[in-house]
C-alpha positions as CSV (number, residue, x, y, z in Angstrom):
1,M,-28.9,72.0,-18.0
2,S,-25.2,71.5,-17.1
3,K,-23.4,69.1,-19.4
4,H,-21.9,67.3,-16.5
5,G,-22.2,66.8,-12.8
6,T,-19.7,67.7,-10.0
7,I,-17.0,65.2,-9.1
8,R,-16.0,64.9,-5.4
9,V,-13.4,62.6,-4.0
10,G,-12.7,61.7,-0.4
11,I,-12.2,59.1,2.3
12,G,-14.0,57.5,5.2
13,G,-13.9,59.6,8.3
14,W,-11.1,61.9,9.5
15,T,-9.9,60.2,12.7
16,F,-7.3,57.4,12.1
17,E,-4.1,57.2,14.1
18,P,-1.9,55.9,11.3
19,W,-2.7,59.1,9.3
20,R,-0.7,61.1,11.8
21,G,2.6,61.8,10.1
22,T,1.5,60.2,6.9
23,F,-1.5,62.5,6.1
24,F,-1.8,64.9,8.9
25,P,1.4,66.7,10.0
26,E,2.9,64.9,13.0
27,K,2.0,67.5,15.6
28,W,-1.3,68.7,14.0
29,P,-4.0,69.3,16.7
30,K,-6.5,66.4,16.8
31,T,-9.3,69.0,17.2
32,K,-8.4,70.4,13.8
33,E,-8.1,67.2,11.8
34,L,-11.4,67.8,10.0
35,D,-10.3,71.3,9.0
36,Y,-7.1,69.8,7.6
37,A,-8.8,66.9,5.8
38,A,-11.4,69.2,4.3
39,G,-8.7,71.4,2.9
40,K,-7.1,68.5,1.0
41,L,-10.3,66.6,-0.1
42,T,-13.7,67.4,-1.4
43,A,-15.9,64.9,0.5
44,I,-15.9,62.6,3.5
45,E,-18.1,59.6,4.2
46,V,-19.0,59.6,7.9
47,N,-19.1,56.2,9.5
48,G,-19.9,57.3,13.0
49,T,-23.5,58.0,12.2
50,Y,-24.0,54.3,11.5
51,Y,-23.3,53.4,15.1
52,S,-24.8,56.3,17.0
53,S,-26.9,59.4,16.7
54,Q,-25.4,62.9,16.8
55,K,-26.6,66.2,18.2
56,P,-27.7,69.0,15.8
57,A,-24.8,71.1,17.2
58,T,-22.4,68.5,16.1
59,F,-23.6,68.6,12.5
60,A,-23.5,72.4,12.7
61,K,-19.9,72.3,13.9
62,W,-18.8,70.0,11.1
63,A,-20.4,72.4,8.6
64,A,-18.5,75.3,10.0
65,A,-15.2,73.5,9.7
66,V,-15.3,72.9,6.0
67,P,-15.0,75.1,2.9
68,D,-17.7,75.9,0.4
69,G,-18.4,73.0,-1.9
70,F,-17.3,70.3,0.5
71,V,-19.9,67.7,1.4
72,F,-20.4,64.9,3.9
73,S,-22.0,61.6,3.0
74,L,-23.7,60.2,6.1
75,K,-23.9,56.4,6.6
76,A,-27.4,55.8,8.0
77,S,-28.0,54.1,11.3
78,R,-27.6,50.4,11.4
79,F,-31.0,50.2,13.2
80,C,-32.6,51.1,9.8
81,T,-30.9,48.5,7.7
82,N,-29.9,45.6,10.0
83,R,-33.4,44.1,10.5
84,K,-35.3,41.1,9.3
85,V,-38.2,43.1,7.8
86,L,-37.1,46.3,6.1
87,A,-40.6,47.5,5.6
88,D,-40.8,48.1,9.4
89,A,-37.9,50.6,9.4
90,G,-40.0,53.7,9.2
91,E,-39.6,54.8,12.8
92,S,-35.8,54.3,12.7
93,I,-35.5,56.1,9.4
94,E,-37.5,59.1,10.8
95,R,-35.2,59.1,13.9
96,F,-32.1,59.1,11.8
97,V,-33.3,61.9,9.4
98,G,-34.7,63.9,12.3
99,Q,-31.6,64.0,14.5
100,G,-30.4,67.2,13.0
101,I,-28.6,66.3,9.8
102,T,-30.0,69.3,8.0
103,E,-27.7,71.5,10.1
104,L,-25.2,70.6,7.5
105,G,-27.1,72.6,4.9
106,D,-25.3,72.6,1.5
107,H,-22.6,70.4,3.0
108,L,-25.1,67.5,3.2
109,G,-24.3,64.9,0.6
110,P,-25.9,61.5,-0.1
111,I,-27.2,59.3,2.7
112,L,-25.7,55.9,2.5
113,W,-27.9,52.9,3.5
114,Q,-25.6,49.9,4.0
115,F,-27.0,46.4,4.3
116,A,-25.5,43.3,5.9
117,T,-23.7,40.7,3.8
118,T,-26.4,38.2,4.9
119,K,-29.3,40.4,3.7
120,K,-30.8,38.8,0.6
121,F,-32.9,40.6,-2.1
122,D,-36.6,40.5,-1.5
123,A,-38.3,42.7,-4.1
124,A,-41.5,43.4,-2.1
125,D,-39.7,44.1,1.2
126,F,-36.9,46.1,-0.3
127,G,-39.3,48.1,-2.4
128,A,-41.3,48.9,0.8
129,F,-38.1,50.1,2.4
130,L,-37.2,52.4,-0.5
131,A,-40.7,53.9,-0.3
132,L,-40.0,55.0,3.2
133,L,-36.9,57.1,2.3
134,P,-37.9,60.8,2.4
135,S,-37.2,63.1,-0.5
136,S,-36.5,66.1,1.7
137,R,-36.2,67.3,5.3
138,D,-36.7,70.9,6.5
139,G,-36.8,72.0,2.9
140,L,-33.5,70.4,2.1
141,P,-33.5,67.8,-0.7
142,L,-32.2,64.3,0.4
143,R,-30.3,62.0,-1.9
144,H,-30.1,58.3,-1.1
145,V,-27.7,55.6,-2.1
146,V,-27.9,51.9,-1.2
147,D,-24.9,49.6,-0.5
148,V,-26.0,46.0,-0.9
149,R,-23.6,43.2,-0.1
150,H,-25.3,40.0,-1.2
151,E,-25.1,38.5,-4.7
152,S,-28.9,38.1,-4.8
153,F,-29.2,41.8,-5.5
154,R,-27.4,41.5,-8.8
155,V,-30.6,41.2,-10.8
156,P,-32.6,43.5,-13.1
157,E,-35.5,43.7,-10.6
158,F,-33.2,45.4,-8.1
159,V,-32.0,48.0,-10.6
160,A,-35.6,48.7,-11.7
161,L,-36.7,49.2,-8.1
162,C,-33.9,51.7,-7.4
163,R,-34.7,53.6,-10.6
164,A,-38.4,53.7,-9.7
165,H,-37.6,55.3,-6.3
166,G,-34.9,57.6,-7.5
167,V,-32.2,55.9,-5.4
168,S,-28.6,55.3,-6.5
169,I,-26.8,52.0,-6.3
170,V,-23.3,52.0,-4.8
171,H,-20.6,50.8,-7.1
172,T,-18.2,48.8,-4.9
173,H,-14.7,48.0,-6.1
174,S,-14.0,44.9,-4.0
175,D,-13.5,41.2,-4.3
176,E,-15.7,40.6,-1.3
177,Y,-18.9,42.2,-2.3
178,P,-21.0,42.2,-5.4
179,Q,-20.0,44.8,-8.1
180,I,-23.0,46.5,-9.7
181,G,-22.4,49.2,-12.2
182,D,-26.0,50.1,-13.2
183,A,-26.8,53.9,-13.2
184,S,-29.8,54.9,-11.1
185,G,-30.8,57.8,-8.9
186,P,-29.3,61.3,-8.9
187,V,-25.7,60.4,-8.2
188,S,-22.9,58.0,-9.1
189,Y,-21.3,56.8,-5.9
190,A,-18.3,54.5,-5.8
191,R,-16.6,52.9,-2.8
192,L,-13.1,52.0,-3.9
193,M,-11.9,49.3,-1.4
194,M,-8.7,47.9,-2.9
195,T,-5.9,50.3,-2.0
196,R,-2.6,48.6,-1.5
197,E,0.0,49.6,1.1
198,E,2.9,49.1,-1.2
199,E,1.5,51.8,-3.5
200,V,2.2,55.3,-2.3
201,A,-1.1,56.5,-3.8
202,G,-3.0,53.4,-2.9
203,Y,-3.6,52.4,-6.5
204,P,-0.9,52.4,-9.2
205,A,-0.9,55.7,-11.3
206,P,-2.6,54.1,-14.3
207,E,-5.4,52.8,-12.1
208,I,-5.9,56.3,-10.6
209,D,-6.0,57.6,-14.2
210,G,-8.7,55.0,-14.9
211,W,-10.8,56.2,-12.0
212,V,-10.5,59.7,-13.2
213,D,-11.8,58.7,-16.6
214,V,-14.6,56.7,-15.0
215,A,-15.7,59.7,-12.9
216,K,-15.7,62.0,-15.9
217,G,-17.8,59.6,-17.8
218,W,-20.3,59.3,-15.0
219,A,-20.5,63.0,-14.6
220,K,-21.6,63.2,-18.2
221,G,-24.2,60.6,-17.6
222,E,-22.4,57.6,-19.2
223,T,-22.8,54.2,-17.6
224,G,-19.4,53.0,-18.6
225,D,-17.9,49.5,-18.2
226,A,-15.9,49.9,-14.9
227,F,-18.4,47.6,-13.2
228,P,-20.6,44.7,-14.5
229,L,-24.2,45.5,-15.0
230,A,-27.1,43.7,-13.4
231,A,-29.5,45.0,-16.1
232,P,-27.3,45.2,-19.3
233,D,-30.4,45.2,-21.6
234,D,-31.9,48.2,-19.8
235,L,-29.5,51.2,-20.1
236,P,-31.0,54.5,-18.9
237,P,-30.6,57.6,-21.1
238,P,-27.5,59.6,-20.3
239,V,-28.3,62.2,-17.6
240,P,-25.5,64.3,-15.9
241,R,-24.9,63.1,-12.3
242,D,-22.9,64.3,-9.4
243,V,-20.1,61.8,-8.7
244,F,-18.6,60.6,-5.4
245,L,-15.5,58.5,-5.2
246,F,-14.6,57.3,-1.8
247,Y,-11.4,55.4,-1.0
248,I,-12.6,53.2,1.7
249,S,-11.0,50.2,3.5
250,G,-8.2,48.2,1.8
251,A,-4.9,49.7,3.0
252,K,-6.6,52.6,4.8
253,V,-3.4,54.4,5.5
254,R,-3.1,55.1,1.8
255,A,-6.7,56.3,1.3
256,P,-6.0,60.1,1.7
257,H,-3.1,59.8,-0.8
258,A,-5.3,58.0,-3.3
259,A,-8.0,60.7,-3.0
260,M,-5.5,63.5,-3.3
261,A,-3.9,61.9,-6.4
262,T,-7.3,61.6,-8.0
263,I,-8.2,65.2,-7.2
264,A,-4.9,66.4,-8.7
265,K,-5.5,64.5,-11.9
266,L,-9.1,65.8,-12.1
């Protein structure tokens, strides 16, 4: 077994006008923005799949535009997660998974299931939802991460459910959403949402160094102390995990520079 997982670092999407001249060269063709971004980063979290479905040919086109080792994390459809009863999401989950995402092949990273800030933790209902998440599609293994945004999830019961279903918990660096650092599932997945525009690399250099150290620890299976734990008395054994760091939100114009600075230091 490998002594550590693979660390990938990226941003949310690749289309953002303020990146022209700050990340993309000023006259870079818009049709080649993904190609450029994939040459500088190692992962991208796709937000568009949250709002609408895509065609299989679109996923195949994305896969063809990126180099070996690059992966896309797909944000699952809002119709799966923005509902009163999560246990009733089976049809929507099947529709999302079956739209052609496996055309990405080895470029398919974790599927991100994001919940509304008003969604409270209900162990029975949330457990029923996790049980609906498929482990594979068309012979391709699927990895799932959950992004919960209500304080009621910061309890040991939530962590235990995720571990029982092999689902990872998103580690969110934000003052607006609960920070939960417990390890679960096959990956460690962080959404770093506090970039500042006055910092060229989004975060000060010592903080970038800190995220590098955190990522290296997670890759070796360490839980670490970067985020508070919901189940501090139930630490899992150290298991190497693939790591995903996404610079999301905050001063978005700085996100690519934060990601590139992190990759350079890794």
